[in-house]
N, C-alpha and C positions, 0 to 999 in steps of 0.2 A: 588606455590600452586594456585595462582589466574589463572594461565594458565590452570591447570587441571580443575578448576571450569568452565572455559569457554568451554573447550572441552566437559565436561559432559552436560552442558546446551544445546550446539549445538547438541550433540548426541540424547538427549531426544527429542528435537524439530524435528530433521530430521527423527526420527523414527515415530513421530506423522504424519509428512508430508507423509511418505511412507505408513503408515496404512490408511491414508485418501484416497489414490488412490484406495485401495482395499475394504474398508469398509465405511459404513455410519458413520459420525462423532458421532452421538448420540449413536451408538453401541460400539464405541471404549472405552475401559476402561483404567484407569491409570495402572492397572496390565498388560494389553497388551503392553502399551508403555514401561513399566519397563522390561517386559520379552524380548522385542525386543532389549532393550539397555543392558540387562544383569545386572540389578541392582534391589535392593529392593524398594518397594513403598516409604519408608521414603526418599530415595534419590530424588525421583521426587519432593516431597514436600519441599526439601531444595532449589529448584529452581523455582517452580511454585505453585501457589495456587490451580489451577485445570487445566483441559485440555483447557478451554477457555483462560486462562492466557498464556498457552503454545502456543496456536494458535495465539494469539495477539502478542506474542514475535516473532514468525516467520515473521509476517507482518512487525513488527518494524525492524527486522534484514534485510529483503528484501528491504524495502523502505528507511530506514534511515541509519542504522548501516553499511551496506555493501557499502554505497555510501558517507560515511562521508567525505572523503578527497575531493571529487568533490564538495560536498555541502559547505564545509568550504572555498573552492576556489571560490565559487559563480557560479559554473558550473551546473546550474539547468538542462539544456538540456542534458549534459553528464550524470548526475545522473539519469535522467528519462530514458535515453537510456539504461543505465546499468540495471535499474530496469526492463525494458521491456525484456531485454535479460534473466534476472533471471526468469521472468514470463514465457517466451517462453520455457525455459529449464524445467520448472515445471508446464507446462500448465495443465496436468491431475490433479495435486493437486489443482491448482487455480479453475478449472472448478468444481471439486468436492466440494470445499469449498463454492463457490458461490451458487451452487445448494442445498447443504445439511445443511449449517449452516445459518439458516434463523430465523426470529422472533427476540425476545429479544437476544442481544449479537450476532447479525448476522455478518457474515464475511464481508459483504458489509459495515456495520457500522464501523467495525474494520479498514478496509482499509481507509475509509473516515477519521476516527479519526487520523490515522497516517499522512495522508496528511494535516490535519488541523495543527497538531503539526509541521510538516515540514514547512508549509507556515508561521506559526507564527515565527518560528526560523529564517527563511529566511527574512521576513519583518523586524524583529528586527535588523538584521545585515545590510540589503541592501536597505531598502525601501527609495525611494525618497519622502521626506516629502511634496514636492510641488505637488505630484500627488494625486489628490482626497483627500486632507487633511481632508475633512469633514467626511470621513469614517475611523473608527478605524481598526487596524490590525485584530481583531477578525472577523469582518464582511467580510473583504476581504479574510481572510484565509478560512472561511467556503465556500464562493462563489467559490474560485479556487479549493478547495479540492473536491467539488462536481464534478467539471469538470474533474480534474485529475483522480478521482476514476471512473468516467464514461468511460474515455478513456481506462483505464486499463481493465475494464470489457468488453468493446467493443473489445479490443485486444484479451482477453482470448477466447471469443466465436466467434471471427471473424464475427460479425454480419453485418459488412459493406462489407463483402467479404474478401478473403484472403489478409492480410496486413502484410508486413514485419515490423520489428522494425523501420526501417528508414521511411517507409510510415506512421506508427503510430505516430512517432515523428513529421513528417510534418503535419499530421492531427491536432495534439495537438497545434502545433505552429500556424497553420492557424486559428483554431477555437479560441484559447485563445488570438490571436493577433487582433481579430476583435470584434466589438460590434454587437449585434443583429440588431441594426439599420443600420449597414453597408450593410445588406442583403436586405433592404427594398427599393422598388422603389417608394413607396408613400412618401409624404412630411413628413419630420422629424419634430417632435415638436421643438418649439423654446427653446433655452437654457435660463435658469433663471439666 
């Protein structure tokens, strides 16, 4: 029974994903999602509160759920690589979502929130307590979530020029592996 529930949830979400490639998010109705899935409206509400909840679940699925094994093994780079492959395969959906789901409950905020949760989980399990112990996991999770969300958006729109998954992983590794001060020629402030 649980297996069928999972299939229905994925079907509803995938039909929203497909509709978003063709239509503005604000114009898509629950009825359209249900018609595409071949179910009644009540079925949708068994799984999601509204279409924003469904959209947020798609992001959760792409960022966390589909990469759970790699994340559990501590393979953050492998998980991020798989996420970028998913984004690449669904680029039209991601571009539409970034462009059309703005303001309150924006797609960008949803992506960032998923990365915050991912980073918090990751820090809870793998954080070296001796590395910047004066900063709690929440502060660090928000900082790195901003960076990861930016890299995904950059990849979607190819704003830095055409970049493959591997080149985008390298960009993230290079950027996240260095401090802003590493790029400065001027004298760095003294450590306290």
